[in-house]
N, C-alpha and C positions, 0 to 999 in steps of 0.2 A: 283298702289302704289305711294304714294306721295313722294316728294323729301325728306321730313323729315324721312319717313319710310325707304327709300333707304339708307340714311346716317346712321341711326341706324342699319340697316341690315348689313352694311359694317363695321361700327365702333365697334359694340358690340363684335364680336369675338376677335378683337384686344385688347379690354379692358379686356376681360376674360383671354386671354393669358398673358397679362401684370400682372394681379392680381395673376395668378398661378405661373408665373416665370418672374418677372420684368426684369431680365437680358436678356431675349430672345429678347426684343425689342431694347436693347442697342448694341447687337453684330453687327459688320459691316458685318459679314457673318455667316452663320450657317453651321452645319455639313450637308454634302450632297449638299451644294451649291458651286458655283464657288469661288475659293479663291480670296481674294482681291488683288489689285495691290501692288507690293512691289519692289521698285527700290532704291538701296542704294549703296554708295561707301564703299567698304570694307576697313579695316585697311591697307591692302597691296596696295590700290589704284585701284584695279579692281572694276568693277561694277557688282553687283548682281542684276539680273532682274528675278523675280519669273516667269514671263510669258515665258522667254527664257528657263526655266527648264522643259517645257512640255516634256513628254516622260520619265521623271525621277520622282521618289518619292522624295519629298522634306520635310525636317524638318526645321521649323522656331522656334527658341528658344529665348524667351525674358528673360534676366537675368541682374544682376548687380554685381559689385565687392563686395559691402557691404551686399549682400544677402546670408546668410549661406545655405539655401536650394538650391539656384542656384549653388553655388560652390560645394555642395555635389553631385549634379547630373551631373556635367560637365565631370568627368571621364567616366561615363557610356555613355554619348552622344559621347564622343571622341572615345571610344572603338567600339561603334556601327558604327560610321562613318568610321573608319578605316577598319572594317570588311566588310562593305557592299557598300562602295563607288564605287568599281569597278563593282558592280552589278546594278548600276543605282541609287544610293542614293546620294542626295545632301543635304547640310545642311548650315544654316547660324545662327550664334549667334548674336542677336541684344542687345547690352548693353544699358541699360537705365541710365547709369552713366552720369553725367554732362560732357559737352565738355572738361572742363579743367582737367578731370580725364582720358583723352584719353591715356596718357602714362602708367597709372596703368592698364587700360584695355589691352593695347598691351602687357604689361609685363606678365599678367596672361595668355593671349591667346597664348603666345610664347610656352607654355607647351602643347598646344593642336593642332591637325592637321586640324580641320575644320575651315572654314573662319568665320570671325566676322566683325561686323561693329558697329558704334555708332548709336543708334536710332535717335539722332538729325541730323544725316547725310542723312536721307532718303529723296529722291527726290519725291517719291510717296509711300504712306503708307495707304492702306485701312484697315489695321488691327486696331482694337480698341487699344488705349493706355492702356497697362495692368493696372488693378486696384490693382493687387498683382503680385508678382514675386515668383518663375519663372512660366512661361506658355509656353507650347510647342505645336505647331500646326503641323499636318501631312497632307500633300497634295499629292494626288495620281498623277499618270502619265498623267491624263487628266486635271489636274488643279482644281480638286474638293477637298474641305476641308473634310477630313475623320475623324479627331480626334483633340480634344483640351485636352491636358493633363496638369493637375495641381496637385501638390503634396498632396493637401487636399483630392483628390479623391483616388489616389493610387500613392505611391512614384515612380518616374521615375527611372527605372533600365534597363539594357540591355534586361531583360525578358519582361518587360512591353512594351518596344519599339518593340521587336520582335513580340509580340502578335498583335500589330497594323500594323506594317510596312511589315512584311514578306508576308502576303497575297497580299499586294499591289505590292511588288517587283516581285512576281511570276505571276502577271497579273490580279488577281482578284481585283475587285474594289467594295467590299461590303461596308456596312455602319457601320463599327466598330468605336469604340471611344466613348468618353463621350462629352456631349455638354457643361456642366458647372458644 
């Protein structure tokens, strides 16, 4: 096989995948793959390190104060966090607001019990910058990305969270969730 044939043999499947689903090549990580790095200083000054959450199911939610769908799903996220935190669920809300809106973010988050941070405060962030908000990732106990939830696919409710998270909390690590 010539060099040109080998290059085509390797590149052609990638081109076909990109033509079928262009977003598949843009994701920093895909469903079933290791979750990317995420280290960020929370609004309360603590450091959230996704790698340190191994052994727990973790929800990473990207949101903004000016995003109505984000604000609509926050009570469901909070209720789910309160209900399952003691069973090994962790969560972080990453606000895509501008740094000068930090006080507004803190004011809103004062009503919720799960930790939050400003996206601009990340020290290490392997997640793609969201092209639309909200977007919620679910990572299993082994650090594998199991779901990417966006309201266009299905509204985020306690029930939709339970369908994805409960099997992971109970120990199963199947491949539930949607990719995009």
